[in-house]
N, CA, C and O atoms as a Tinker XYZ file with bonds, in Angstrom:
   432  protein
     1  N    131.348000   42.051000   65.640000    73     2
     2  CA   131.868000   41.262000   66.176000    64     1     3
     3  C    132.652000   41.017000   68.139000    63     2     4     5
     4  O    133.710000   41.507000   68.534000    81     3
     5  N    131.693000   40.147000   68.948000    73     3     6
     6  CA   132.265000   39.853000   69.993000    64     5     7
     7  C    133.633000   39.022000   69.972000    63     6     8     9
     8  O    133.899000   38.085000   69.219000    81     7
     9  N    134.547000   39.650000   71.101000    73     7    10
    10  CA   135.670000   39.321000   71.081000    64     9    11
    11  C    135.664000   38.494000   72.287000    63    10    12    13
    12  O    135.456000   39.197000   73.276000    81    11
    13  N    135.879000   36.756000   72.676000    73    11    14
    14  CA   135.699000   36.042000   73.944000    64    13    15
    15  C    137.359000   35.583000   74.775000    63    14    16    17
    16  O    138.233000   35.911000   73.973000    81    15
    17  N    137.694000   35.265000   75.435000    73    15    18
    18  CA   139.066000   35.269000   75.691000    64    17    19
    19  C    138.818000   33.739000   76.619000    63    18    20    21
    20  O    138.626000   33.688000   77.834000    81    19
    21  N    138.876000   32.737000   75.814000    73    19    22
    22  CA   138.528000   30.827000   76.995000    64    21    23
    23  C    139.538000   30.443000   77.261000    63    22    24    25
    24  O    140.407000   30.188000   76.427000    81    23
    25  N    139.690000   30.274000   78.852000    73    23    26
    26  CA   140.886000   29.851000   79.046000    64    25    27
    27  C    140.908000   27.961000   79.239000    63    26    28    29
    28  O    139.887000   27.643000   79.849000    81    27
    29  N    141.750000   26.747000   78.896000    73    27    30
    30  CA   141.039000   25.644000   78.946000    64    29    31
    31  C    141.298000   25.234000   80.570000    63    30    32    33
    32  O    142.099000   25.821000   81.297000    81    31
    33  N    140.366000   23.997000   81.014000    73    31    34
    34  CA   140.736000   23.435000   82.347000    64    33    35
    35  C    139.811000   24.867000   83.242000    63    34    36    37
    36  O    140.139000   24.747000   84.423000    81    35
    37  N    138.777000   26.169000   83.093000    73    35    38
    38  CA   137.945000   26.639000   83.796000    64    37    39
    39  C    137.306000   26.969000   83.142000    63    38    40    41
    40  O    137.272000   26.871000   81.916000    81    39
    41  N    136.304000   27.695000   84.245000    73    39    42
    42  CA   135.142000   27.629000   84.067000    64    41    43
    43  C    135.432000   29.033000   82.809000    63    42    44    45
    44  O    136.249000   29.951000   82.887000    81    43
    45  N    134.237000   28.684000   81.512000    73    43    46
    46  CA   134.372000   30.441000   81.073000    64    45    47
    47  C    132.964000   30.908000   80.211000    63    46    48    49
    48  O    132.808000   31.056000   78.998000    81    47
    49  N    132.106000   31.061000   81.231000    73    47    50
    50  CA   131.175000   32.162000   80.824000    64    49    51
    51  C    130.908000   33.203000   80.449000    63    50    52    53
    52  O    131.567000   34.181000   80.802000    81    51
    53  N    129.487000   33.328000   79.325000    73    51    54
    54  CA   129.704000   34.613000   79.018000    64    53    55
    55  C    128.675000   34.925000   78.114000    63    54    56    57
    56  O    128.048000   34.421000   77.182000    81    55
    57  N    128.775000   36.184000   78.908000    73    55    58
    58  CA   126.781000   36.538000   79.181000    64    57    59
    59  C    126.766000   38.046000   77.724000    63    58    60    61
    60  O    127.675000   38.666000   77.171000    81    59
    61  N    125.349000   38.084000   77.617000    73    59    62
    62  CA   125.644000   38.745000   75.935000    64    61    63
    63  C    124.264000   38.719000   75.832000    63    62    64    65
    64  O    123.563000   37.713000   75.945000    81    63
    65  N    123.646000   40.588000   75.472000    73    63    66
    66  CA   122.562000   41.309000   75.171000    64    65    67
    67  C    122.328000   40.729000   73.512000    63    66    68    69
    68  O    122.897000   40.777000   72.421000    81    67
    69  N    121.426000   40.315000   73.973000    73    67    70
    70  CA   120.835000   40.372000   72.178000    64    69    71
    71  C    120.344000   41.291000   71.901000    63    70    72    73
    72  O    119.865000   42.081000   72.714000    81    71
    73  N    120.335000   41.450000   70.454000    73    71    74
    74  CA   119.710000   43.043000   70.752000    64    73    75
    75  C    119.437000   43.234000   68.606000    63    74    76    77
    76  O    119.973000   42.445000   67.828000    81    75
    77  N    118.657000   44.255000   68.200000    73    75    78
    78  CA   118.167000   44.089000   67.151000    64    77    79
    79  C    118.162000   46.013000   66.659000    63    78    80    81
    80  O    117.218000   46.722000   67.010000    81    79
    81  N    118.950000   46.392000   66.114000    73    79    82
    82  CA   119.027000   48.034000   65.120000    64    81    83
    83  C    119.277000   48.789000   67.001000    63    82    84    85
    84  O    118.796000   49.798000   67.517000    81    83
    85  N    120.447000   47.482000   67.674000    73    83    86
    86  CA   120.621000   48.723000   69.207000    64    85    87
    87  C    119.722000   48.458000   69.700000    63    86    88    89
    88  O    119.753000   49.190000   70.689000    81    87
    89  N    118.967000   47.973000   69.750000    73    87    90
    90  CA   117.535000   47.701000   71.049000    64    89    91
    91  C    118.045000   45.863000   71.634000    63    90    92    93
    92  O    118.336000   44.741000   71.219000    81    91
    93  N    117.910000   46.455000   72.516000    73    91    94
    94  CA   118.225000   45.212000   73.448000    64    93    95
    95  C    116.246000   44.084000   73.059000    63    94    96    97
    96  O    115.160000   44.636000   72.886000    81    95
    97  N    116.470000   42.773000   73.053000    73    95    98
    98  CA   115.535000   42.219000   72.974000    64    97    99
    99  C    114.341000   42.268000   73.853000    63    98   100   101
   100  O    114.572000   42.821000   74.929000    81    99
   101  N    113.312000   41.906000   73.714000    73    99   102
   102  CA   111.982000   42.028000   74.755000    64   101   103
   103  C    111.931000   40.744000   75.610000    63   102   104   105
   104  O    112.318000   39.724000   75.039000    81   103
   105  N    111.561000   40.647000   76.747000    73   103   106
   106  CA   111.035000   38.897000   77.272000    64   105   107
   107  C    110.437000   38.215000   76.530000    63   106   108   109
   108  O    110.451000   36.984000   76.515000    81   107
   109  N    109.573000   39.252000   75.508000    73   107   110
   110  CA   108.593000   37.585000   74.501000    64   109   111
   111  C    109.751000   37.473000   72.998000    63   110   112   113
   112  O    109.373000   36.691000   72.126000    81   111
   113  N    110.678000   38.000000   72.822000    73   111   114
   114  CA   111.733000   37.879000   71.814000    64   113   115
   115  C    112.813000   36.522000   72.223000    63   114   116   117
   116  O    113.186000   35.512000   71.627000    81   115
   117  N    113.084000   37.176000   73.688000    73   115   118
   118  CA   113.645000   35.855000   74.190000    64   117   119
   119  C    113.247000   34.354000   74.096000    63   118   120   121
   120  O    113.743000   33.352000   73.582000    81   119
   121  N    111.438000   34.821000   75.272000    73   119   122
   122  CA   110.952000   34.014000   74.809000    64   121   123
   123  C    110.315000   32.650000   73.962000    63   122   124   125
   124  O    109.970000   31.508000   74.266000    81   123
   125  N    110.390000   33.677000   72.430000    73   123   126
   126  CA   110.108000   32.796000   71.286000    64   125   127
   127  C    111.771000   32.347000   70.563000    63   126   128   129
   128  O    112.302000   31.898000   69.547000    81   127
   129  N    111.898000   32.577000   71.185000    73   127   130
   130  CA   113.696000   31.591000   70.476000    64   129   131
   131  C    113.448000   30.027000   70.603000    63   130   132   133
   132  O    112.905000   29.830000   71.690000    81   131
   133  N    113.605000   29.044000   70.029000    73   131   134
   134  CA   113.334000   28.114000   69.796000    64   133   135
   135  C    115.098000   26.910000   70.750000    63   134   136   137
   136  O    115.369000   25.975000   71.503000    81   135
   137  N    115.559000   27.773000   70.047000    73   135   138
   138  CA   117.241000   26.963000   69.423000    64   137   139
   139  C    118.511000   27.348000   68.742000    63   138   140   141
   140  O    118.654000   26.835000   67.632000    81   139
   141  N    119.132000   27.861000   69.012000    73   139   142
   142  CA   120.489000   28.284000   68.977000    64   141   143
   143  C    121.867000   27.440000   68.268000    63   142   144   145
   144  O    121.975000   26.217000   68.356000    81   143
   145  N    122.761000   28.213000   67.645000    73   143   146
   146  CA   123.698000   26.590000   67.518000    64   145   147
   147  C    124.639000   27.934000   67.146000    63   146   148   149
   148  O    124.184000   29.075000   67.064000    81   147
   149  N    125.991000   27.578000   66.946000    73   147   150
   150  CA   127.406000   27.712000   67.399000    64   149   151
   151  C    127.916000   27.061000   66.234000    63   150   152   153
   152  O    128.095000   25.851000   66.097000    81   151
   153  N    128.087000   27.770000   65.588000    73   151   154
   154  CA   129.606000   26.904000   64.356000    64   153   155
   155  C    130.525000   27.113000   64.372000    63   154   156   157
   156  O    130.907000   28.229000   64.018000    81   155
   157  N    131.518000   26.001000   64.859000    73   155   158
   158  CA   132.957000   26.507000   65.384000    64   157   159
   159  C    134.209000   25.930000   64.104000    63   158   160   161
   160  O    135.128000   25.185000   64.444000    81   159
   161  N    134.062000   26.358000   62.815000    73   159   162
   162  CA   134.254000   26.682000   61.116000    64   161   163
   163  C    133.664000   24.883000   61.379000    63   162   164   165
   164  O    134.297000   24.230000   62.209000    81   163
   165  N    132.995000   24.498000   60.965000    73   163   166
   166  CA   132.258000   23.594000   60.798000    64   165   167
   167  C    131.508000   22.252000   61.222000    63   166   168   169
   168  O    130.827000   21.342000   60.748000    81   167
   169  N    132.248000   22.855000   62.807000    73   167   170
   170  CA   132.129000   21.672000   64.730000    64   169   171
   171  C    130.321000   22.407000   65.183000    63   170   172   173
   172  O    130.217000   23.472000   65.792000    81   171
   173  N    129.536000   21.875000   64.893000    73   171   174
   174  CA   127.969000   23.015000   64.992000    64   173   175
   175  C    127.868000   21.805000   66.428000    63   174   176   177
   176  O    127.945000   20.600000   66.668000    81   175
   177  N    127.608000   23.347000   67.202000    73   175   178
   178  CA   127.422000   23.427000   69.053000    64   177   179
   179  C    125.700000   23.956000   68.946000    63   178   180   181
   180  O    125.220000   25.003000   68.511000    81   179
   181  N    125.068000   22.751000   69.536000    73   179   182
   182  CA   122.906000   22.677000   68.697000    64   181   183
   183  C    122.676000   22.610000   70.366000    63   182   184   185
   184  O    123.103000   21.820000   71.208000    81   183
   185  N    121.746000   23.878000   70.469000    73   183   186
   186  CA   121.105000   24.139000   71.771000    64   185   187
   187  C    119.810000   22.370000   72.507000    63   186   188   189
   188  O    119.432000   21.784000   73.522000    81   187
   189  N    119.724000   22.383000   71.036000    73   187   190
   190  CA   118.635000   21.110000   70.799000    64   189   191
   191  C    119.725000   19.953000   71.117000    63   190   192   193
   192  O    119.076000   19.125000   71.757000    81   191
   193  N    121.489000   19.324000   70.952000    73   191   194
   194  CA   121.629000   18.264000   71.340000    64   193   195
   195  C    122.400000   18.373000   72.601000    63   194   196   197
   196  O    122.695000   17.231000   72.954000    81   195
   197  N    122.971000   19.491000   73.649000    73   195   198
   198  CA   123.715000   20.125000   74.750000    64   197   199
   199  C    122.792000   20.029000   74.783000    63   198   200   201
   200  O    122.257000   19.055000   74.254000    81   199
   201  N    122.028000   21.058000   75.473000    73   199   202
   202  CA   120.895000   21.227000   76.141000    64   201   203
   203  C    120.826000   22.609000   76.231000    63   202   204   205
   204  O    121.859000   23.208000   75.931000    81   203
   205  N    119.921000   23.223000   76.551000    73   203   206
   206  CA   119.336000   24.536000   76.878000    64   205   207
   207  C    118.813000   24.277000   77.959000    63   206   208   209
   208  O    118.068000   23.352000   78.281000    81   207
   209  N    119.598000   25.907000   79.053000    73   207   210
   210  CA   118.770000   26.205000   80.468000    64   209   211
   211  C    119.852000   26.653000   81.314000    63   210   212   213
   212  O    121.013000   26.555000   80.916000    81   211
   213  N    119.625000   27.046000   82.236000    73   211   214
   214  CA   120.550000   27.228000   83.707000    64   213   215
   215  C    121.334000   26.411000   84.308000    63   214   216   217
   216  O    122.344000   26.802000   84.893000    81   215
   217  N    120.802000   24.564000   84.216000    73   215   218
   218  CA   122.843000   24.360000   84.207000    64   217   219
   219  C    123.549000   23.884000   82.584000    63   218   220   221
   220  O    124.542000   23.167000   82.706000    81   219
   221  N    123.162000   24.189000   81.201000    73   219   222
   222  CA   123.553000   23.878000   80.266000    64   221   223
   223  C    124.711000   24.711000   79.153000    63   222   224   225
   224  O    125.122000   25.871000   79.112000    81   223
   225  N    124.873000   23.962000   78.641000    73   223   226
   226  CA   125.661000   25.637000   78.312000    64   225   227
   227  C    125.169000   26.160000   76.923000    63   226   228   229
   228  O    125.953000   26.076000   75.978000    81   227
   229  N    124.199000   26.577000   76.775000    73   227   230
   230  CA   123.106000   27.818000   76.770000    64   229   231
   231  C    122.201000   28.055000   77.327000    63   230   232   233
   232  O    121.474000   27.101000   77.605000    81   231
   233  N    121.969000   28.833000   77.577000    73   231   234
   234  CA   120.454000   29.888000   78.883000    64   233   235
   235  C    120.247000   31.133000   77.962000    63   234   236   237
   236  O    121.042000   31.966000   77.526000    81   235
   237  N    119.039000   30.983000   77.833000    73   235   238
   238  CA   118.535000   32.442000   77.369000    64   237   239
   239  C    117.125000   32.271000   77.997000    63   238   240   241
   240  O    116.048000   32.352000   77.405000    81   239
   241  N    117.317000   32.046000   79.163000    73   239   242
   242  CA   115.453000   31.334000   80.082000    64   241   243
   243  C    114.909000   33.235000   80.481000    63   242   244   245
   244  O    113.861000   33.871000   80.375000    81   243
   245  N    117.134000   33.703000   81.234000    73   243   246
   246  CA   116.429000   34.505000   81.853000    64   245   247
   247  C    117.345000   35.929000   81.770000    63   246   248   249
   248  O    118.422000   36.129000   81.210000    81   247
   249  N    116.438000   36.878000   82.593000    73   247   250
   250  CA   117.266000   38.570000   83.074000    64   249   251
   251  C    117.098000   38.877000   81.487000    63   250   252   253
   252  O    117.741000   39.909000   81.294000    81   251
   253  N    116.406000   38.354000   80.025000    73   251   254
   254  CA   117.110000   39.084000   79.196000    64   253   255
   255  C    118.449000   39.293000   78.731000    63   254   256   257
   256  O    119.023000   40.317000   78.359000    81   255
   257  N    118.932000   37.745000   78.863000    73   255   258
   258  CA   120.408000   38.012000   78.499000    64   257   259
   259  C    120.601000   36.528000   77.555000    63   258   260   261
   260  O    119.694000   35.709000   77.408000    81   259
   261  N    122.034000   36.394000   76.947000    73   259   262
   262  CA   122.068000   35.201000   76.205000    64   261   263
   263  C    123.371000   34.668000   77.394000    63   262   264   265
   264  O    124.288000   35.484000   77.476000    81   263
   265  N    123.522000   33.361000   78.322000    73   263   266
   266  CA   124.969000   32.949000   78.269000    64   265   267
   267  C    125.064000   30.963000   77.900000    63   266   268   269
   268  O    124.574000   29.835000   77.858000    81   267
   269  N    126.809000   32.492000   77.623000    73   267   270
   270  CA   126.766000   30.462000   77.216000    64   269   271
   271  C    127.984000   29.915000   78.289000    63   270   272   273
   272  O    128.654000   30.726000   78.927000    81   271
   273  N    128.199000   28.324000   78.415000    73   271   274
   274  CA   128.388000   28.290000   79.190000    64   273   275
   275  C    129.871000   27.242000   78.770000    63   274   276   277
   276  O    129.896000   26.040000   79.031000    81   275
   277  N    131.044000   27.993000   78.079000    73   275   278
   278  CA   131.434000   26.874000   76.818000    64   277   279
   279  C    132.607000   25.939000   77.473000    63   278   280   281
   280  O    133.270000   25.025000   76.985000    81   279
   281  N    132.597000   26.517000   78.739000    73   279   282
   282  CA   132.991000   25.751000   79.525000    64   281   283
   283  C    132.491000   23.890000   79.883000    63   282   284   285
   284  O    133.094000   22.908000   80.317000    81   283
   285  N    130.935000   24.199000   79.358000    73   283   286
   286  CA   131.042000   23.191000   79.673000    64   285   287
   287  C    130.651000   21.887000   77.970000    63   286   288   289
   288  O    130.226000   20.753000   77.748000    81   287
   289  N    131.200000   23.166000   77.185000    73   287   290
   290  CA   130.985000   22.266000   76.132000    64   289   291
   291  C    132.476000   21.645000   75.694000    63   290   292   293
   292  O    133.459000   22.317000   76.007000    81   291
   293  N    132.744000   19.975000   74.746000    73   291   294
   294  CA   133.563000   19.394000   74.171000    64   293   295
   295  C    135.274000   19.891000   74.974000    63   294   296   297
   296  O    134.099000   20.228000   74.833000    81   295
   297  N    136.187000   20.139000   75.392000    73   295   298
   298  CA   137.546000   20.109000   74.976000    64   297   299
   299  C    137.699000   20.077000   73.512000    63   298   300   301
   300  O    137.184000   21.072000   73.003000    81   299
   301  N    138.292000   19.184000   72.573000    73   299   302
   302  CA   138.455000   19.704000   71.302000    64   301   303
   303  C    137.917000   20.448000   70.870000    63   302   304   305
   304  O    138.705000   21.123000   70.208000    81   303
   305  N    136.213000   21.108000   70.745000    73   303   306
   306  CA   135.439000   22.424000   70.377000    64   305   307
   307  C    136.287000   23.319000   70.276000    63   306   308   309
   308  O    136.847000   23.824000   69.303000    81   307
   309  N    136.382000   23.592000   72.044000    73   307   310
   310  CA   137.730000   24.780000   72.300000    64   309   311
   311  C    139.100000   24.839000   72.631000    63   310   312   313
   312  O    139.532000   25.388000   73.645000    81   311
   313  N    140.106000   24.009000   71.370000    73   311   314
   314  CA   140.454000   23.835000   72.040000    64   313   315
   315  C    141.833000   24.239000   71.003000    63   314   316   317
   316  O    142.963000   23.752000   70.985000    81   315
   317  N    141.293000   25.193000   70.280000    73   315   318
   318  CA   142.261000   26.250000   69.628000    64   317   319
   319  C    141.616000   27.780000   69.002000    63   318   320   321
   320  O    140.416000   27.620000   69.225000    81   319
   321  N    141.668000   28.292000   68.758000    73   319   322
   322  CA   142.070000   29.885000   68.360000    64   321   323
   323  C    140.312000   29.800000   67.152000    63   322   324   325
   324  O    140.424000   28.972000   66.247000    81   323
   325  N    139.107000   30.469000   67.182000    73   323   326
   326  CA   138.661000   30.546000   66.608000    64   325   327
   327  C    138.183000   31.748000   66.567000    63   326   328   329
   328  O    137.605000   32.365000   67.461000    81   327
   329  N    138.687000   32.389000   64.461000    73   327   330
   330  CA   137.235000   33.276000   64.410000    64   329   331
   331  C    136.513000   33.609000   63.494000    63   330   332   333
   332  O    136.794000   33.317000   62.331000    81   331
   333  N    135.100000   34.500000   63.928000    73   331   334
   334  CA   134.300000   33.673000   63.447000    64   333   335
   335  C    133.130000   33.102000   63.636000    63   334   336   337
   336  O    132.166000   33.098000   62.871000    81   335
   337  N    133.289000   32.387000   65.181000    73   335   338
   338  CA   132.389000   31.239000   65.164000    64   337   339
   339  C    130.665000   32.222000   65.335000    63   338   340   341
   340  O    130.233000   32.989000   66.195000    81   339
   341  N    129.958000   31.544000   63.710000    73   339   342
   342  CA   128.525000   31.611000   64.273000    64   341   343
   343  C    127.524000   31.725000   64.304000    63   342   344   345
   344  O    126.843000   30.778000   63.911000    81   343
   345  N    127.133000   32.448000   64.589000    73   343   346
   346  CA   125.815000   32.443000   65.850000    64   345   347
   347  C    124.530000   32.474000   65.589000    63   346   348   349
   348  O    124.017000   33.593000   65.570000    81   347
   349  N    123.474000   31.027000   65.264000    73   347   350
   350  CA   122.681000   31.145000   64.316000    64   349   351
   351  C    120.908000   31.000000   65.989000    63   350   352   353
   352  O    120.818000   30.231000   66.947000    81   351
   353  N    120.110000   31.939000   65.591000    73   351   354
   354  CA   119.568000   31.843000   66.247000    64   353   355
   355  C    117.887000   31.423000   66.011000    63   354   356   357
   356  O    117.758000   31.298000   64.793000    81   355
   357  N    117.046000   31.256000   66.443000    73   355   358
   358  CA   115.841000   30.057000   65.961000    64   357   359
   359  C    115.019000   29.912000   66.277000    63   358   360   361
   360  O    114.935000   29.016000   67.116000    81   359
   361  N    113.286000   30.911000   65.749000    73   359   362
   362  CA   112.383000   31.224000   66.404000    64   361   363
   363  C    111.474000   30.208000   65.151000    63   362   364   365
   364  O    111.820000   29.311000   64.382000    81   363
   365  N    109.755000   31.129000   65.539000    73   363   366
   366  CA   109.011000   29.979000   64.735000    64   365   367
   367  C    108.974000   31.637000   63.057000    63   366   368   369
   368  O    108.564000   31.542000   61.900000    81   367
   369  N    109.666000   32.985000   63.882000    73   367   370
   370  CA   109.754000   33.435000   62.909000    64   369   371
   371  C    110.322000   33.220000   62.057000    63   370   372   373
   372  O    110.031000   33.317000   60.865000    81   371
   373  N    111.655000   32.738000   62.792000    73   371   374
   374  CA   112.771000   32.353000   61.589000    64   373   375
   375  C    113.869000   30.239000   61.670000    63   374   376   377
   376  O    114.943000   29.703000   61.941000    81   375
   377  N    112.416000   29.964000   61.177000    73   375   378
   378  CA   112.469000   28.508000   61.435000    64   377   379
   379  C    113.602000   27.893000   60.614000    63   378   380   381
   380  O    113.557000   26.679000   60.811000    81   379
   381  N    114.647000   28.218000   59.738000    73   379   382
   382  CA   115.426000   27.713000   59.530000    64   381   383
   383  C    116.885000   28.048000   59.948000    63   382   384   385
   384  O    117.918000   27.420000   59.721000    81   383
   385  N    116.598000   29.721000   60.916000    73   383   386
   386  CA   117.434000   30.059000   61.354000    64   385   387
   387  C    118.050000   31.634000   61.279000    63   386   388   389
   388  O    117.859000   31.729000   60.067000    81   387
   389  N    118.418000   32.450000   61.499000    73   387   390
   390  CA   118.456000   33.313000   61.693000    64   389   391
   391  C    120.842000   33.853000   62.120000    63   390   392   393
   392  O    121.465000   33.714000   63.173000    81   391
   393  N    121.114000   34.157000   61.357000    73   391   394
   394  CA   122.738000   34.347000   62.123000    64   393   395
   395  C    123.002000   36.014000   62.534000    63   394   396   397
   396  O    123.250000   37.117000   62.048000    81   395
   397  N    122.721000   35.222000   63.931000    73   395   398
   398  CA   122.520000   36.738000   64.640000    64   397   399
   399  C    124.426000   37.317000   64.810000    63   398   400   401
   400  O    124.639000   38.371000   65.409000    81   399
   401  N    124.939000   36.969000   64.561000    73   399   402
   402  CA   126.380000   37.524000   64.475000    64   401   403
   403  C    127.102000   36.697000   64.547000    63   402   404   405
   404  O    126.626000   35.592000   64.288000    81   403
   405  N    128.784000   36.754000   64.969000    73   403   406
   406  CA   130.381000   36.409000   64.910000    64   405   407
   407  C    130.674000   36.141000   66.333000    63   406   408   409
   408  O    129.838000   36.865000   66.873000    81   407
   409  N    131.002000   35.851000   66.809000    73   407   410
   410  CA   131.762000   35.494000   67.801000    64   409   411
   411  C    133.582000   34.685000   67.478000    63   410   412   413
   412  O    133.614000   33.576000   66.945000    81   411
   413  N    134.437000   35.140000   67.729000    73   411   414
   414  CA   136.091000   35.631000   67.891000    64   413   415
   415  C    135.953000   35.197000   69.187000    63   414   416   417
   416  O    135.194000   35.628000   70.055000    81   415
   417  N    137.099000   33.923000   69.263000    73   415   418
   418  CA   137.111000   33.761000   70.760000    64   417   419
   419  C    138.473000   32.681000   70.373000    63   418   420   421
   420  O    138.650000   31.774000   69.560000    81   419
   421  N    139.492000   33.508000   71.710000    73   419   422
   422  CA   140.633000   32.916000   71.771000    64   421   423
   423  C    140.535000   32.387000   72.947000    63   422   424   425
   424  O    139.860000   32.815000   73.884000    81   423
   425  N    141.372000   31.215000   72.915000    73   423   426
   426  CA   141.806000   29.915000   73.454000    64   425   427
   427  C    143.087000   30.343000   74.432000    63   426   428   429
   428  O    144.200000   30.480000   73.924000    81   427
   429  N    142.869000   30.554000   75.900000    73   427   430
   430  CA   145.011000   30.571000   77.116000    64   429   431
   431  C    144.985000   29.511000   77.187000    63   430   432
   432  O    145.896000   28.907000   77.753000    81   431
């Protein structure tokens, strides 16, 4: 589980390396990702809706890393502490989504 501290009214950029069996994903594996979601206790933040790319909340397009810009999400979503925010990754091999892991988000 990843633990991140989020500060209200500040930029909150989280950079993660996605791994499988302790190996970093290849660029081809990142390129195959079609969508990501974060489940904040029933509130789903979906890259298909909020956007993905260099200026959006989700960016997995470069340098083989995932950048989550949580400052671009609604303050209402990140207004409290969340245990176990579920991170789901979608690709042609996993069209129904694969639970990649969980984030523990502390709000300050």
